[in-house]
Each structure stands twice: as C-alpha cells, then as structure tokens.
Residue, then its C-alpha position, 0 to 999 in steps of 0.5 A: m692359878e685358876k680356882v676350881k669352881k664348886i658345883r652346888l646342886k639345887a635343893g630340889y635335886i638333893k631332895f630327889l636324890k634322897v628320896l631315890g636313895v630311900i626307895f633304893c634302900i627299901l627295895l634292897g631290904l625287901y629283896i634281901f628279906y625275900a631272898r632270905q625267905i626263899s632260902l628258908l623255905g628251900k632249906i626245908g624242901y620247897s622249890k623256888e617256884a613253890s616258895k615264891n607262891i607260898l610268900f605271895s599267898f601269905n602262907k609262909e607261917y603255915v608251911l613252916s609249921v607243916g615242914e617238908n611236904k612233897t605234895l604241898n610243894r607240888a601243889f604250890e608249883s601247880k596251876d591247879y592249886n586250890e586254897k581250900y584243899m591245902d590241909n588235904y595236900t599235907k596228908i596225901k602221900f606224894v607220887d610223881h604224877k604229872d597231874l597229881i594236884a588236878n587229880i587230887n582236887k577231882l577226887l576230893k570233890i567227888g567225896y573221897s577222903n585223904s586216906d582213900i586218895n592215898i589208896i587210889l594213888a598207890h594203885g595207879d599211874n597218872d593216866s589211870v588215876k585221871r580216868f578213875a577220877k572221872g567216875e562216880k565215888i566207890k563206896y567200898l574202896e578197900e574191897f580190892f585195893t587192900v591187895d598191893y598189886a590191885k590196879l585201878d583200871n581193873y576195878d570193874r573187872y574185879v567186881a564182875y569176876s568176884d560176883e561171878t565166881g565168889e572168889d575172895e579179894e586177893t584171888t580175884v585181883l590175882f586172876v584178873n590181873l593175869d587176865m584169867d577172867k578172859e577166854d584163853y588165847k583171846d586179847a592176849i598181851l604181846v611179849d616182845k623183849f627177852s629176859t630171864d623173868m619174862l612171862v609167857n602163858k595163855h594170856r601173854y604170847l610171842d610173835e613168830k619173829f621172836v628168837p631168844t637172846g643167845l640161842s645156842k646149840i646144846d652139847e649132845k652129852y646133855t641131850s637125848e638127841e642131837g641138834m637141840k638149842a636154848s638160850r646160852v644162859a639157861i644152857n650154862a645153868f643146866i650144865q652146872m645143875s647136871k654136874a651137881a646131880e651127877k656127883e650125887g649119883y643122879e643122871i638128868v637129860i634134856n628131852s626138849a628145849y627151844r622150839s620156834y613158832q613154826d615148830q609149835v605150829e607143826i606140833n599142833d598140826t600133828y596132834l590135831e591130826l592124831y587126837g583131834q581138837s579137844y586134845v590139842d585145846r587141853f594139852v598143847a599150847k598154841p603157837g606163840f604161847s609155848e614157853h619153849q619159844t623163850g629158849l629158857c625151859f627144858d623138858i627134863g628126863s632121867r637116864k635111868s627111868n622112863v617115867f620121870a615123875n617116878s624117878k629119883e632124878y625127879q625128886w632131886m630136881v624138886d629139892n635142888a633145881y632152884k639152887y641153879g635158877f630153875i623152877l618147876r613151871f607147872p605144879k599140879k596144885y597150881e593148874n588154876i593159876t598157870g593155866f596149864r596141866t601139870e608137867p613134872w618134867h617141865y623146868r624153866y630158868v628164871g635165875k637163882k634169886i627168883a627161883k629161890y623166892i618161888h621155891d621158898e614161898n611156894i608160889t608160881l611164876e605168875e604170882y611172882y610176876m604180879l608181886f614184883l614185875d607187873k609195873 
C-alpha cells in the first residue's frame, strides 16, 4: 500500500496567507462596524444615502446629538449640502421640496434667518421659493406672511395693493389672493373641474363647454316653471330642505337654476338692450362668470310672498339652509369680497360641512376657499 504524500507549503506562501487572512478580518470588521453605524443612524430616521455621507464626513457624533431631523437628512442626501450651514439645517422645518437644500442655501446667503426661512417655506411651493430666493432680501418679511394663506409669488402685489388702499395685512392678502386687485373679468382663472366646493366669481370662470356633473331635470313640484335643471346633488339637497320647511309651514320654490353659457349670453344681450351697458356691468354676470352655470345654485322664492327678502321663508332660509348644505352666496355686508351686489334669493350648494363652517364663522365662500382650498 502506497503512502499518501503530505503537501507542505513553503514558508513564503504561509506568510502570504496569514497576511491575507488578517486583511480579510480587518475588512470584515470594518464592514460590520460600517453596517452597524448605518443601522444606528437608520433607527433615528436617516436614509442609507444620508447615513453613508454622515459617516464619510465624520459627522456621526454631531448627528446623533441632534437626533432625528428630516431637513438634516435631506441635506446629507443632497449634492447641495454645505458644511457651514449644518447647524441651520437642524433648525429649519422640513418641507418636501425638490430643491429644498439649494433654496435654503440661497436664502441663508442672502441673509435670511432660520425663522425667516421657515416662514418662506411655509408660504410657497418649490418653484415659488426658488423664484423668491433670486430676489433681494425683504426687510419686513412678517408684514404679510404672518397671514396663513399668504403666497410668496404675490408679495409685490401685496405691497402695491396695501400702499394704494391702506388696507391692513390680512385684508390685503385676502383681496390679492382673490385677484381683487385686478380689473373684474380680466386675466381670470379657468375653472375646468366640477366639484361642490368650486369657486366661480368675477375672477374665476367656466368656459362655454362646461356642463355640471349629474345635470338633471328638477321635479316641477319644486319649481315655478317647467324645464329647470341642476346638478343632481343640489336637487336632492333642495328636496330635503323643501320638505323640512314645509313641515314647519314654509313654502319655498326654485325660480331659477342651471343656466348654460349660452343662456347667460342671451340674458346679457336682453338686459343690454333694455337697460344699457352700465346696468349690465353692475347687475349681470358675464357669460362664464355666473354661478348658475355650475348647476349648484338656485334663486329661491316664497310661494306666499312676491318679495322674498320680506317673507318668512327668507328668514327660515337664513336660519336653516346650512343644515342642508346651502349658503346665502352674496350677503350684503360682504359685497366687497364676493364682488356681487347682495342677492337675498341666491343660494349655493356647497355640502353640509362647508355650509356649517361658513354659517358658524360668518364668512363667505371666497374666504373659505382661501383658508382651505386654494393650494
């Protein structure tokens, strides 16, 4: 039987393998350490990309002392990260803007404080902040931007309107945001989607092709003449309201409902011929600017009185319409906000939640829109 020969490595090879083993152990140790540090930073809210850059910039201890901070995380993820602004990043509230860190850097360079930048970021989207950062530093930033719904892009208009009218900051922001610093019907915004909270006035219009969702014929028992139409959601709400009023001895009726763009053209032409341009400009909405085209509003009357404003039905509507999702659209004391003269008969369906808020807070649809819908 042959003896198995033992293979013996030369001393040089053994030494090489030992060195290789040591290197492997060191690399393995470094990887385990690196993975643990990444995991540690991840547990307090930092992404893998941010954690890697934190470790390689030797800022781990600082970041751990700060703790979770979304703005700092975004900074370490960004190619725009600037070491000298690291403390600033930790004090600026995070907003999910594409160019957040680049914009912060520019605003800091201009001379804005951390609190200033928080105000700026709270009042604009990514692009508007980007545009704002290209301008010169504003000395009295709080003048208009303490108003929650103030917009960065409107700053110059706020200044011009306030200087011209002498209005306070909140009124100025409201009116400018509603484009009331512009001429009626000029440079208006197109509203192309139907919704129960849509806003149509002298600065927001519908085109001639717009037709409300669920446009349906109204049962003649609820109207003063046949053939009237409206959005089904508004019709159903009116029926409930009418039945409730009837139970209490009040009789309300729809005198006017949906009017198409072309219907409004014909109305304008008729009144123009009868009363002239000044009357039309004052009392008749231009085609596309009438709420009646939304299919959500009704001119309501009393079956017991020829003058609705003097009827018991009118008072019942004032007290109860919001319970069924309707608001008095053009109150007398808010003509300067709605842009239309008072119409005690004109009720608009907005849904119960919005109607209750408007009723309880005693505001207009324009103001509600600025507070909650103008994004």
